[in-house]
N, C-alpha and C positions, 0 to 999 in steps of 0.2 A: 243608196247608202253613201254618205259623204266619205271622201278619202283625203281631205285636206288635214294636214297636221298629224298624220298617223305615223307610227313607227314602221320600220321595215317589216316586222312580223305581222303587225296589224294590217298593213297594205297587202301582204301575201294572203292573209285570211280573207280580206275583201275580194281579192282577185279570184280565189277559189270559190267563194260564194257566188260571185257573178257567173263564173263558168258552169258551176254545178246546179244553180238554182235560178238566178235571174235570167240568164240567156234562154234556158229551156222554157221558162214561164212566159216568154213573149208569145209563144204559140200553143203551149200546153198548159194543162192544169197540174201544178206540182204539189204533191203532198209532202210537206216539210216536217220531218220528225226529229225533234230534239231528244236525245237519249244518252245513256251512259252504260258502261259495262256492268257497273255495280247495281243498276236499277232493276229490281225484280219486275215491277209492273211494265217496264219497257220491254223486257224479254217476252212477256205474255202478249203484248200488243204487236210486236214486230211481225209475227206470222200473219196476223190479221191484215196489217197494212200491206205486206208483200203480196198476199193472196188477192186482195181486192185490187191493188195497183196492177197486178198481172192481168186480171180479168178485164180491167178497164183500159188496158194499154191501147187497144184499137179505137177507143173513144177519146184519146188524147190526154190520158192521165199518166204521170210518171211519179216515182217515189224518190225523194232525196233525204238522206239521213245526216244529221249533224251531231257528232259526239261532243257533248258540252265540256268534257274535260280537255279535249284537243282543240276545240274552237271556242274558247271562253269569250273572246272578243265578240264573235258573232252572236253568241247566246246573250251577252250583255246588251247588244243592240236591240234585241227582241224582248228584253226585260224578262227573260225566262227565270221564273222563281221556283218552279218545281218541274219534275219530269215524270212521265213523258208529257211533252207539250207538242201539239200537232197543229199546223196551220195549212190552209189551202192557199197557194200562191198563184197569182195570175198577173202577168205583165209587171213582174218585180214587186208586187204589193200583196200583203196578206189580206185576203178577202173574206176568210171565214176561220173560226176557231173550231178545229175538229177534235180537240182533246177529249171531250166528253163522249165521243163516238167510239166505244170500246168493242162493239160487236160488228160483224160483217153487215148485218141488216141496217144498223144505224149509220155506218159509214157510207154504204151504198145509197141510202136515202138522201143523205146530204149531197153526195157527189152527183146524183141524178138531178137534183134541184139546181146545183151550180152549173152543170153542163148544159142544161136547158136554157140558161140565162147568158152564158158567155160564148163569145166567138172562138171556141177552142178548136184547133186543127184536129180533125178526126172526130170531133164531138158534135153535139146537136146544133151548135151555132154556125156550122159551115153553110156556104151558099146552098139555097134550096130549102133550108130549114127556116123556122120563124126568126125574123131579124130582131135581135135584142130582147131584153126582158119585158114582160108585161107590166102594166101599172101595179098590179098586185105584187109581183115579184120585186119591183123597185121599192115598193113600200116596205117589204120585208128587209131589204138591204138597208134602207134608211133606219129602220128600227134597230138593226144590228149596230149601225154606227152610233145611234143615240145611246144604246146600252154600253158601248165601249167608252163613250164620252162620260156617261154617268159614273162609270167605274174608274174614271181618271186616266184611262189609256188613250190619251189624245193622239198619239202617234198612229195607233191602229184606226182610230176614228177618222183621222184625216185621210188615211189611205183608202178606207171604204168610201167616204163621201166623194173623194176625188175620182174614184173609179165610177161611181154612179153618174157624176157630172159628164163623164166621157160618153156614157151610154145615152144619157138623157140631158141635153144641154138646158132644157127648160124646167128641170126639176128643182123647184124653189127650196124644199126642205133639205135637199142634199147640198145646195150652195150655202144655205144658212149654216148647216152643220159643219161644213168645211171651214167657214169663217170662224166659227166658235172654237173648233179644234185647233186651228192655227193660232188663235189668240191664246188658248190655253198653253200651247207650246212656246209662246213668246215670239212667234213669227208674225209680229204685227204688220210689218211692211207687206209681207206676202198676203196677209188677210185683207189689207187695204186693196191690193191688186185684184183679189177675187171680188171684193165689193164694187170695184170699178166695172168689172164684167157684169155684175148684177145690175148696176145702175144704167148700163148701156142698153139693157133690154127692159122696156116698159112693163112687160108681163111679169118678169122676175121682180123688178124694183117695187112694184105695188102689191106684191103677194104678202099676205099677213105673216107667212112663215119667216120672212126676212127680218121682221122686227127684233127678235131676240139677238140676231147677228149684229144688227146696227147697235143695239145696246151694249153688247160685248165689246165691239170695236170702240165705241165711245168711252166706255169705262177703261179700256186698255190705254187710251190716250192720256190718262191721268197718271201713268206710271212715272216714278222718279227713281233716282239711284239710291243705293243703300244709305248714303250719308244724309240725303234729303229726307228719306223715310224716317231715319232715326231722329232727326230734328223735328219733324212733324209729330212723331210719337211723343217726344218730350214736351212739346208745346201743348198737345192734347191732354197729357196727363198732369200738367202743372196745376198747382192749386189755383182755383179760380179761373181755369181755362174757359174761354168762351166757346159758343156753339160753332163759330166759324172755324176755329182751330180744330175742333173735334171732327167736323165734317171734312175738312181738308185731309186729316189723317185717315179717316175711314175710306175716302176715295182712293188715296194712294196705297193703303193697305190692301184693298181688294185688287187693285191693278197689279200689285206685287205678289199676289197669290195668298195673302194672309186674310182669307175670307172670314175666319172666325173672329179675328180682331176687328175687322170692318163691321161685322154684324153686331158684335158686343157693343161697339161704340155707338152705332146708329140706334140700337134698341135703348141704350141708356139715354140718348138724346130725346127719343120719342117719349120715354117715361118721364123725363124732366119737363119737357115742353113740346107736346106733339104739334102745336100750331106754329112753332118758330119758323119764320121765313116761309110762310104759306105751306107748312108741312114738308119742308125740304128733306129732312132726315127720312121720313117715311117714303117719300117719292124716290129717294136714292136707293133705299132698301128694296122697293118694288122693282126698280130697274135692274138691280142685282139679281133678283129672283128671275126676271125675264131672261137675262143674259145667261144665267146658269141653266135654266130649264125648270119649269114648274113641277115636273115629276121627279126631279133630283132629290135624293133622300136628305141631303143637307138642307135644301130649300124647304122641304116639308117640315123638318125639325125647327128651322128658324121661323117659319110661318106660325107654328104652334106658339113659339115664344112671343111673337108679335101679337097674336090673338090674346094671350094672357096679359100683355102690357095694355092693349087697347080696351079689353072687355073684362079682364079679371079684377 
């Protein structure tokens, strides 16, 4: 958690969080519970969390509670929108959302799965136990990261993918997901560094899973500042605007996070002249689909619109 530019109170909050959560999570699996005194469901869940944490203490599980009224800055960093919100934390990163686990059996099932995959002190990952997650378990974590990315939670997705790459340096889907998550966060330079790591390994660099990440990074390179974006928008919307101006705006709009504006512009271009510049508008839209993820709900919706333009 960054500490640059914080107020004194915010820095104190970060220090408390590091002491109570981040430091224990370096060797333990921390159940992080965001709650409040006025929250009825929180009071119902607390005994469950405390009981399970107590039973799993010898396996390396500890419980940390964050009162959202007293620690508003920390809750904001985790984008907590409702409570209770519960995460599993390991090595300073949220690796699983436990909020939906409201019963002992549900919570224990998730903890058992995590403890079998992580090198938790006192847990199944200690020396003598199977070393690291299996390919099937890694695939489950990748799926978790993709779901976070599709939900727009790039911060959590980046944390999950980064954790996977530590366990499995050759996992191409995790590296690709990390690049896409960093691009979504606007951390383009950091995403480029990850891509350099990918390109240094021929097995990773040639894996088909990396293609969406390359597309995302390429599209991010078209980002401009707000003033330039406004100028490109005006040029694209001007009467008699040419295709070049519209394409330039669509590229910049998507890089700036305005994907609806980008899609609307590209679809209008395809409807007007799908063959323009060897189908450049359609090619750009397909690259956007690839970078975003073909299973993403937004992509599915835009693909339907594209089909209507092409075949309707």
